[in-house]
Backbone bond lengths (Angstrom), bond angles and torsions (degrees), N, CA, C in turn:
res aa  C-N    CA-C-N  psi(-1)  N-CA   C-N-CA  omega(-1)  CA-C   N-CA-C  phi
1 M - - - 1.444 - - 1.529 110.54 -
2 K 1.323 116.20 -36.78 1.463 119.02 -178.50 1.524 111.23 -61.31
3 S 1.340 117.22 -37.67 1.466 119.20 179.44 1.529 110.73 -67.10
4 C 1.324 117.43 -38.06 1.473 120.85 177.21 1.526 110.55 -64.55
5 Q 1.311 116.15 -42.56 1.464 119.96 178.68 1.532 110.51 -64.34
6 F 1.335 116.12 -38.67 1.461 120.37 178.05 1.529 110.44 -63.84
7 L 1.332 116.61 -44.86 1.462 120.77 -179.20 1.527 112.85 -66.84
8 Q 1.307 117.64 -21.26 1.465 121.16 177.38 1.531 111.51 -61.95
9 Q 1.320 117.11 -19.84 1.465 121.05 -179.96 1.528 112.35 -63.11
10 I 1.346 116.83 -24.55 1.471 119.53 179.50 1.532 111.53 -92.11
11 N 1.326 116.70 6.64 1.468 123.61 176.57 1.532 114.37 53.89
12 P 1.332 117.94 58.18 1.469 118.88 177.13 1.531 110.19 -68.67
13 K 1.340 116.90 155.38 1.467 120.22 177.20 1.522 110.07 -61.27
14 R 1.334 114.58 -41.82 1.462 119.23 177.55 1.521 109.07 -156.62
15 M 1.315 115.51 157.11 1.458 122.47 -179.59 1.527 106.95 -117.68
16 V 1.335 115.90 118.80 1.463 120.93 -178.54 1.524 108.82 -107.31
17 F 1.315 115.62 126.36 1.464 123.75 178.13 1.525 105.86 -100.33
18 A 1.337 118.62 114.41 1.468 121.99 -175.72 1.526 110.90 -114.28
19 V 1.323 115.62 131.33 1.464 121.80 178.67 1.530 109.55 -142.40
20 P 1.354 117.37 145.30 1.465 119.22 178.56 1.531 113.09 -76.44
21 H 1.310 117.57 -33.59 1.466 122.08 -179.81 1.522 107.13 -127.19
22 F 1.309 116.23 140.21 1.457 117.91 -175.27 1.516 111.12 -133.88
23 Y 1.296 115.30 120.19 1.460 122.04 168.98 1.517 105.44 -143.44
24 A 1.295 117.10 122.50 1.463 120.00 -175.90 1.518 111.17 -119.83
25 S 1.307 115.01 130.76 1.463 120.46 172.79 1.531 107.56 -75.79
26 N 1.308 116.76 174.05 1.472 120.01 177.09 1.525 111.08 -58.99
27 E 1.331 115.42 -39.68 1.470 120.22 179.20 1.530 110.62 -65.21
28 D 1.346 116.18 -41.76 1.467 120.18 177.83 1.525 110.87 -62.63
29 C 1.323 116.34 -43.39 1.473 120.71 179.27 1.521 110.87 -58.66
30 E 1.311 115.07 -40.39 1.464 119.67 179.44 1.525 110.62 -63.58
31 R 1.332 116.29 -43.72 1.467 120.06 179.51 1.526 111.51 -65.93
32 L 1.337 116.17 -44.59 1.460 120.39 -176.79 1.523 113.25 -70.33
33 S 1.306 116.98 -17.97 1.465 119.30 177.91 1.531 111.78 -79.01
34 H 1.325 117.00 -4.16 1.465 122.02 178.81 1.531 110.22 -57.80
35 S 1.294 117.21 144.36 1.468 122.12 -176.84 1.532 113.46 -66.17
36 A 1.327 118.43 -12.94 1.463 120.84 177.94 1.528 111.10 -67.23
37 I 1.330 117.46 -22.93 1.466 121.74 179.42 1.522 108.93 -104.67
38 S 1.333 115.83 120.73 1.464 121.01 -179.36 1.522 112.07 -85.53
39 E 1.340 115.50 -36.91 1.455 119.87 -171.43 1.522 109.67 -149.88
40 I 1.329 115.90 150.01 1.459 121.90 177.06 1.524 106.89 -120.67
41 L 1.330 117.24 114.69 1.458 123.14 -178.83 1.522 108.51 -100.67
42 I 1.324 116.71 122.01 1.463 120.65 -176.36 1.519 111.04 -138.84
43 L 1.320 115.37 161.62 1.459 122.03 174.03 1.516 108.27 -99.09
44 N 1.317 116.98 155.63 1.465 120.29 -178.57 1.528 111.06 -88.14
45 T 1.317 116.79 50.84 1.462 121.07 -179.30 1.524 112.77 -82.52
46 L 1.307 118.34 -13.53 1.465 122.20 175.79 1.525 108.79 -119.67
47 A 1.311 116.28 131.80 1.468 120.75 -175.32 1.524 113.21 -60.12
48 T 1.317 117.72 -30.26 1.469 120.51 -176.52 1.524 113.14 -69.72
49 I 1.318 117.48 -9.11 1.456 119.99 -176.72 1.528 111.93 -62.20
50 F 1.337 116.94 -25.26 1.460 120.04 -179.64 1.522 112.45 -94.83
51 N 1.334 117.28 2.21 1.457 121.36 179.78 1.526 108.89 -81.11
52 R 1.310 116.29 104.08 1.457 120.75 -175.96 1.531 112.60 -62.58
53 D 1.325 117.53 -29.22 1.466 120.01 177.83 1.519 110.81 -65.43
54 E 1.336 117.05 -37.43 1.461 120.00 179.78 1.524 111.75 -77.59
55 Q 1.317 117.50 -29.72 1.460 120.85 -179.06 1.519 111.85 -73.91
56 G 1.316 115.56 -35.53 1.460 119.69 179.83 1.513 112.78 56.54
57 H 1.323 116.24 -139.03 1.464 121.00 -176.28 1.527 113.24 -73.75
58 L 1.344 117.95 -7.07 1.465 119.86 176.31 1.524 111.60 -74.21
59 R 1.323 117.17 -17.09 1.464 121.95 -177.33 1.528 111.66 -50.71
60 Q 1.310 117.58 -39.11 1.465 119.98 -177.71 1.522 113.11 -68.10
61 K 1.333 117.73 -17.05 1.461 120.98 178.53 1.529 112.54 -97.06
62 M 1.324 117.19 -10.99 1.459 120.76 -170.19 1.525 113.61 -87.78
63 V 1.335 114.19 139.39 1.458 122.74 170.02 1.519 105.09 -127.54
64 V 1.332 116.47 119.58 1.461 120.92 -176.81 1.521 109.01 -107.18
65 L 1.337 115.99 122.38 1.458 121.04 173.08 1.523 107.59 -91.02
66 K 1.312 116.49 116.29 1.461 121.85 -178.42 1.530 107.32 -88.08
67 V 1.324 116.19 101.10 1.463 121.61 -167.97 1.523 115.49 -108.81
68 E 1.324 118.61 6.82 1.459 119.01 -174.82 1.527 113.10 -60.72
69 N 1.326 118.73 -40.28 1.470 120.85 178.66 1.522 111.66 -69.86
70 W 1.323 116.18 -37.59 1.462 120.40 177.86 1.530 110.66 -63.27
71 L 1.342 116.70 -44.58 1.465 120.63 178.39 1.525 111.27 -63.50
72 A 1.329 116.80 -44.26 1.465 120.62 179.82 1.527 110.31 -61.38
73 Q 1.317 116.59 -44.17 1.462 120.81 179.79 1.526 110.64 -62.15
74 A 1.319 117.29 -41.88 1.466 121.46 179.11 1.527 110.95 -63.89
75 L 1.325 117.11 -41.82 1.469 120.29 178.99 1.527 111.42 -65.55
76 Y 1.320 116.99 -41.21 1.467 120.17 175.94 1.524 110.31 -60.15
77 N 1.323 117.43 -41.63 1.463 121.23 179.70 1.522 111.65 -66.18
78 I 1.322 117.29 -41.05 1.466 121.27 179.32 1.519 110.58 -61.60
79 D 1.332 116.26 -44.52 1.467 121.02 -178.82 1.523 112.66 -85.77
80 D 1.327 116.74 1.62 1.461 122.82 -179.81 1.529 111.95 54.39
81 L 1.314 115.84 44.64 1.459 122.21 179.65 1.526 109.64 -98.13
82 P 1.326 116.79 148.39 1.464 118.74 177.38 1.529 110.74 -68.41
83 H 1.292 115.56 140.35 1.461 120.65 178.40 1.521 109.73 -159.94
84 T 1.301 115.58 166.83 1.456 121.25 176.88 1.522 108.24 -86.76
85 Y 1.312 116.18 124.36 1.462 121.09 179.44 1.522 109.43 -74.07
86 E 1.316 115.85 131.92 1.462 120.92 176.13 1.527 108.30 -112.38
87 P 1.339 118.02 119.26 1.466 119.94 -177.04 1.529 113.69 -68.15
88 N 1.317 117.56 -22.29 1.469 122.37 178.12 1.520 108.63 -118.92
89 P 1.325 117.55 77.20 1.464 119.59 -171.51 1.522 115.79 -71.04
90 Y 1.319 118.49 -20.16 1.463 117.82 175.50 1.519 109.90 -128.08
91 K 1.303 113.76 155.01 1.455 120.56 -177.80 1.530 108.98 -127.29
92 I 1.303 116.53 168.59 1.456 121.58 -174.10 1.522 110.08 -126.05
93 D 1.322 115.88 137.47 1.462 121.06 175.56 1.526 107.53 -124.41
94 M 1.323 116.27 124.59 1.459 120.87 -178.15 1.529 108.80 -145.11
95 S 1.290 115.44 139.43 1.459 120.53 177.11 1.529 110.44 -68.45
96 S 1.306 116.40 142.95 1.469 119.44 176.43 1.530 111.00 -67.79
97 K 1.326 117.16 -11.63 1.467 121.02 177.23 1.524 112.31 -86.70
98 N 1.335 117.09 -6.92 1.454 121.39 176.88 1.530 108.03 -67.57
99 P 1.339 118.61 132.40 1.465 121.20 -178.80 1.533 113.71 -58.34
100 C 1.331 117.78 -24.96 1.469 121.13 179.66 1.522 112.80 -83.89
101 F 1.315 117.02 -7.13 1.462 120.91 -177.10 1.524 110.62 -67.60
102 K 1.321 115.83 123.57 1.465 120.84 174.91 1.522 109.19 -110.76
103 R 1.321 114.77 -41.40 1.456 122.26 175.55 1.516 107.13 -164.36
104 K 1.297 117.10 166.55 1.462 120.55 -177.82 1.524 109.34 -66.00
105 I 1.323 116.49 129.84 1.461 122.37 178.57 1.525 106.98 -116.32
106 W 1.288 116.54 123.82 1.463 118.61 176.93 1.512 111.82 -106.97
107 F 1.332 117.83 -36.31 1.454 120.26 -173.44 1.517 111.61 -113.60
108 S 1.336 115.52 149.38 1.455 121.23 -177.94 1.525 112.18 -63.34
109 E 1.319 118.31 -28.97 1.463 120.33 -177.88 1.531 112.71 -66.29
110 V 1.309 118.03 -19.04 1.464 122.61 -178.87 1.529 111.15 -74.71
111 L 1.326 117.60 -23.06 1.465 120.92 -175.04 1.518 113.16 -56.95
112 S 1.326 117.52 -43.75 1.465 119.85 -177.19 1.529 111.61 -63.91
113 K 1.315 117.70 -27.87 1.465 121.56 179.83 1.531 111.81 -73.91
114 L 1.335 117.53 -18.77 1.461 120.82 -177.91 1.520 113.23 -85.30
115 K 1.334 116.84 -17.03 1.466 119.40 -179.82 1.510 108.53 -67.44
116 G 1.301 114.61 137.41 1.407 111.84 -173.31 1.421 121.13 -141.25
């Protein structure tokens, strides 16, 4: 948190906290709810990430990249195994209360259309 507060001195538009695995204790939730952090970007590597009771008020800051299909596709490609190609290998889950929310995005291909 101290590094985020320090970086606030340069007045960034937003501060994104990115982690591959996310589990937050009550104390962590309190720290992460600080206004220095605008958004929390995480992967859905832990099942509890979609548990709204555990997310609490952090839900509005969270953006979850659902990467299980992307990882599976990459592993199949590495091992040269037959598989069904999925054109949208990862999906996005974001609360409508997130300040960056414009509309529900399910597929990665939609992202380029949102740039404006």
